[in-house]
C-alpha positions in Angstrom: 0.0 0.0 0.0 2.9 2.4 0.7 4.1 1.9 -3.0 0.6 2.8 -4.3 0.3 5.8 -2.0 3.7 7.2 -3.1 2.8 6.8 -6.8 -0.7 8.3 -6.3 0.7 11.4 -4.6 3.2 11.8 -7.4 0.7 11.4 -10.2 -1.9 13.7 -8.6 0.8 16.4 -7.9 2.1 16.4 -11.4 -1.4 16.4 -13.0 -2.7 19.2 -10.8 0.2 21.5 -10.1 2.5 21.2 -13.2 0.3 23.0 -15.8 -0.3 26.2 -13.8 3.3 26.4 -12.5 4.7 25.9 -16.0 2.3 28.4 -17.5 3.1 31.1 -14.9 6.7 30.7 -13.9 8.5 28.6 -16.4 10.5 30.4 -19.2 9.2 28.2 -22.0 9.8 30.7 -24.8 13.4 31.2 -23.7 14.2 27.5 -23.3 11.9 25.7 -25.8 14.0 22.6 -26.3 14.4 21.9 -22.6 10.7 22.7 -22.1 9.7 20.1 -24.7 11.9 17.6 -22.9 10.4 18.4 -19.5 6.8 18.0 -20.9 7.7 14.6 -22.3 9.1 13.5 -19.0 6.1 14.7 -17.0 3.5 13.2 -19.2 5.3 9.8 -19.6 6.0 9.6 -15.9 2.4 10.4 -15.1 1.2 7.5 -17.2 3.8 5.1 -15.8 2.9 6.1 -12.3 -0.8 5.6 -13.0 -0.1 2.1 -14.4 2.2 1.3 -11.5 -0.4 2.2 -8.9 -2.7 -0.4 -10.3 0.0 -3.0 -10.3 1.0 -2.2 -6.7 -2.5 -2.7 -5.5 -2.8 -5.9 -7.4 0.5 -7.4 -6.0 -0.6 -6.3 -2.5 -4.2 -7.2 -2.4 -4.9 -10.0 -4.9 -4.6 -13.4 -3.4 -2.2 -15.4 -5.4 -0.2 -12.4 -6.6 0.7 -11.3 -3.1 1.8 -14.9 -2.3 4.5 -14.7 -4.9 6.7 -13.1 -2.3 6.6 -14.3 1.4 7.6 -10.8 2.6 4.9 -9.2 0.6 2.3 -11.7 1.7 3.1 -11.1 5.4 2.8 -7.4 4.9 -0.5 -7.8 3.1 -1.9 -9.8 6.0 -1.2 -6.9 8.4 -3.1 -4.3 6.4 -6.5 -3.1 7.5 -7.7 -4.1 4.0 -6.2 -7.5 3.3 -6.3 -9.9 0.3 -8.5 -12.2 2.3 -11.3 -9.7 2.6 -13.9 -8.7 0.0 -12.9 -5.0 0.0 -9.2 -5.8 -0.5 -9.9 -8.3 -3.2 -12.1 -5.8 -5.1 -9.4 -3.1 -4.8 -6.7 -5.5 -6.0 -8.7 -6.6 -9.0 -9.6 -3.1 -9.9 -5.9 -2.3 -9.7 -4.7 -4.8 -12.2 -7.7 -4.3 -14.5 -7.1 -0.5 -14.6 -3.4 -1.1 -15.2 -4.1 -3.4 -18.1 -6.8 -1.2 -19.6 -4.6 2.0 -19.4 -1.7 0.2 -21.0 -3.9 -1.1 -23.8 -5.4 2.3 -24.3 -1.9 3.9 -24.5 -0.7 1.3 -27.1 -3.9 1.8 -29.1 -3.6 5.6 -29.1 0.1 5.3 -30.1 -0.7 3.0 -33.0 -3.8 5.0 -34.1 -2.1 8.4 -34.0 1.1 7.4 -35.8 -0.8 5.2 -38.3 -3.3 8.0 -39.2 -0.6 10.6 -39.5 1.4 8.3 -41.8 -1.6 7.5 -44.0 -2.5 11.2 -44.4 1.1 12.1 -45.2 1.2 9.4 -47.8 -2.1 10.6 -49.4 -0.8 14.2 -49.5 2.5 13.1 -51.0 0.7 11.3 -53.8 -1.3 14.4 -54.5 1.9 16.5 -54.5 3.5 14.2 -57.1 0.7 15.1 -59.4 0.4 18.8 -58.6 3.8 20.1 -57.5 7.0 20.5 -59.4 10.6 19.8 -58.2 12.9 22.8 -57.9 16.4 21.2 -57.9 18.2 24.4 -57.1 16.2 25.0 -53.9 15.7 21.3 -53.2 11.9 21.7 -52.6 8.6 21.0 -54.1 6.8 24.0 -55.5 3.0 24.1 -55.4 1.2 26.5 -57.7 -1.0 28.4 -55.2 -1.5 32.1 -54.5 -1.4 31.8 -50.7 2.1 32.2 -49.3 2.9 29.0 -47.4 5.7 26.7 -46.6 5.6 23.4 -44.8 7.4 20.1 -44.5 6.5 16.5 -44.7 8.9 13.9 -43.2 10.7 13.5 -46.5 10.4 16.9 -48.2 9.8 20.6 -48.0 6.9 22.2 -49.9 6.5 25.9 -50.8 3.9 27.7 -52.7 4.4 30.1 -55.6 2.7 32.8 -53.5 5.5 32.5 -51.0 8.2 32.6 -53.6 6.8 35.8 -55.1 6.7 37.6 -51.7 9.9 36.5 -50.0 13.3 37.9 -50.6 16.3 35.6 -51.1 17.4 36.0 -47.5 13.9 35.5 -46.2 13.4 32.4 -48.4 16.6 31.0 -47.0 15.3 31.5 -43.4 12.0 29.8 -44.2 13.7 26.8 -45.7 16.1 26.5 -42.8 13.1 26.6 -40.5 11.4 23.7 -42.2 14.6 21.7 -42.5 15.1 22.1 -38.7 11.7 20.4 -38.3 12.9 17.5 -40.5 16.3 17.1 -38.7 14.6 17.3 -35.3 11.9 14.8 -36.2 9.4 17.2 -34.8 6.5 15.3 -36.4 7.3 12.3 -34.2 7.5 14.5 -31.1 4.1 16.0 -31.8 2.6 12.6 -32.6 3.8 11.2 -29.3 2.3 14.2 -27.4 -1.0 13.8 -29.3 -1.2 10.0 -28.5 -0.5 10.6 -24.8 -3.2 13.3 -24.7 -5.7 11.0 -26.4 -5.0 8.2 -23.8 -6.7 10.2 -21.1 -8.1 13.3 -22.9 -9.6 15.0 -19.8 -6.3 15.3 -17.9 -5.3 19.0 -18.1 -1.5 18.1 -17.9 -1.7 16.0 -21.1 -3.7 18.6 -23.1 -1.4 21.4 -21.9 1.7 19.3 -22.9 0.4 18.7 -26.4 -0.6 22.3 -27.0 2.7 23.6 -25.8 4.7 21.0 -27.7 3.1 22.1 -31.0 4.0 25.7 -30.2 7.5 25.1 -28.9 8.7 23.1 -31.8 8.1 26.1 -34.0 10.3 28.2 -31.6 13.0 25.5 -31.9 12.9 25.7 -35.7 13.0 29.6 -35.5 16.1 29.4 -33.4 17.8 27.1 -35.9 17.0 29.6 -38.7 18.2 32.5 -36.6 21.6 30.9 -36.1 22.3 31.1 -39.9 20.3 34.2 -41.1 19.7 36.4 -38.0 16.6 37.2 -36.0 15.5 40.2 -38.1 15.4 38.1 -41.3 13.4 35.3 -39.7 11.0 37.8 -38.1 10.5 39.5 -41.5 9.8 36.2 -43.2 7.2 35.4 -40.5 5.6 38.8 -41.0 5.5 38.3 -44.8 3.8 34.9 -44.7 1.7 35.4 -41.6 0.2 38.8 -42.6 -0.2 38.1 -46.3 -2.7 35.3 -45.6 -4.8 37.8 -43.7 -5.0 40.3 -46.6 -5.4 38.0 -49.6 -8.8 36.7 -50.6 -9.6 33.2 -49.2 -8.3 30.5 -51.5 -10.5 27.6 -52.6 -8.5 25.3 -50.3 -5.8 25.4 -47.7 -2.5 24.4 -49.2 -1.1 23.2 -45.9 -2.3 19.8 -44.7 -3.4 19.2 -41.2 -0.4 16.9 -40.3 2.3 19.2 -41.7 4.5 21.6 -39.8 4.1 25.1 -41.4 6.2 28.1 -40.6 3.2 30.2 -39.6 1.3 27.5 -37.6 2.0 29.2 -34.3 0.8 32.7 -33.2 3.0 35.0 -35.4 3.1 38.2 -33.3 4.3 36.4 -30.2 7.1 34.7 -32.2 8.1 38.0 -33.9 8.4 39.7 -30.5 10.5 36.8 -29.2 12.8 37.0 -32.2 13.3 40.8 -31.8 14.2 40.2 -28.1 11.4 42.3 -26.7 11.2 39.6 -24.1 14.2 39.4 -21.7 16.7 36.7 -22.7 17.4 33.9 -20.3 20.4 34.6 -18.1 23.1 32.0 -17.4 21.8 31.5 -13.9 18.3 31.0 -15.3 19.5 28.6 -17.9 21.3 26.6 -15.2 18.2 26.6 -13.1 16.1 25.3 -16.0 18.6 22.5 -16.6 18.7 21.6 -12.9 14.9 21.5 -12.7 14.7 19.3 -15.8 17.3 16.9 -14.3 15.3 16.7 -11.1 12.1 16.0 -13.0 13.9 13.2 -14.8 15.5 11.6 -11.7 12.5 12.0 -9.3 10.0 9.6 -11.0 12.7 7.0 -11.5 13.7 7.3 -7.8 10.0 7.1 -6.7 9.5 4.0 -8.8 12.6 2.5 -7.2 11.4 3.3 -3.7 7.9 2.0 -4.5 9.4 -1.3 -5.8 11.6 -1.6 -2.7 8.6 -1.2 -0.4 7.0 -4.2 -2.2 10.0 -6.4 -1.8 11.5 -5.5 1.5 10.8 -7.7 4.6 7.8 -6.6 6.5 8.4 -5.2 10.1 7.2 -7.5 12.9 3.6 -7.2 14.1 4.1 -5.7 17.5 0.5 -6.4 18.6 0.7 -10.1 17.9 4.1 -10.3 19.7 2.7 -8.6 22.8 -0.1 -11.1 22.8 2.2 -14.0 22.7 4.3 -12.5 25.6 1.2 -12.2 27.7 0.1 -15.8 27.0 3.5 -17.1 27.9 3.5 -15.1 31.2 0.1 -16.4 32.2 1.0 -20.0 31.4 4.2 -19.6 33.5 2.1 -18.2 36.5 -0.3 -21.2 36.4 2.6 -23.6 36.4 4.1 -22.2 39.6 
């Protein structure tokens, strides 16, 4: 029961307190890569803890499972709710059933999310082979469309003629660097993982917050990659050209960017431009060290808690002091009668 309580406290704490604390106090815009890592750690550890709670209850309260370890069985017999009572048996069976169902749900959501995204990308790629033309000089596919847009699929970068007409040579370089940063970082896999985890338990605020922030932060990571080669003003100007042109042009017959693609203007443009122009204060060395330390603690803590929880299941149970006192009294009485 101690193992289950430890894991329940951790899972509830992460689910309830992490989203508001990160939203208010965490410098996500100034450390996007570390923030994405932190969000992945928190969401994955939350699901692992939820599954482990059910397993801990099962191994403690289900008769047969608790008897696999003599130490565990002796501890289970001393609990107020034991594996020999109806309440304990129900809790134990609910534990392993919930653990199995949650694991199966996670595997299903992973397969469905990645499979659906792959099918949609394949369908869109087939359409592009018919409609787009290859520009060998730029190394991209050019789609004849008036709306300025640029996006990437896992194996290629697509840009519209509208974007080519509006962007300068330097801005075009920044846009292509942005999209290729998505490709090299495998950001479509990171987003698919966050989406699958959110779909596993969709009403948990932590999981929804993590997916939303991951989608936003991978755009900032790609912005930073483009800034490293072309400079922040150029990237900001390219964002302004693509982001504002779509608001002034007449609505096209269809959106050239597919739902599963990562487009350069798929995150709120004004906030990204302000960040690029350093209107927000940059992260200091001390702040960067604090972010790294917090991320490290968030990585080590769930592993340590799982280890402690496992140790509580396997360690020898302390002696039952009540039963020992009773045996002492009986021996004393028997000795008195004999005298």
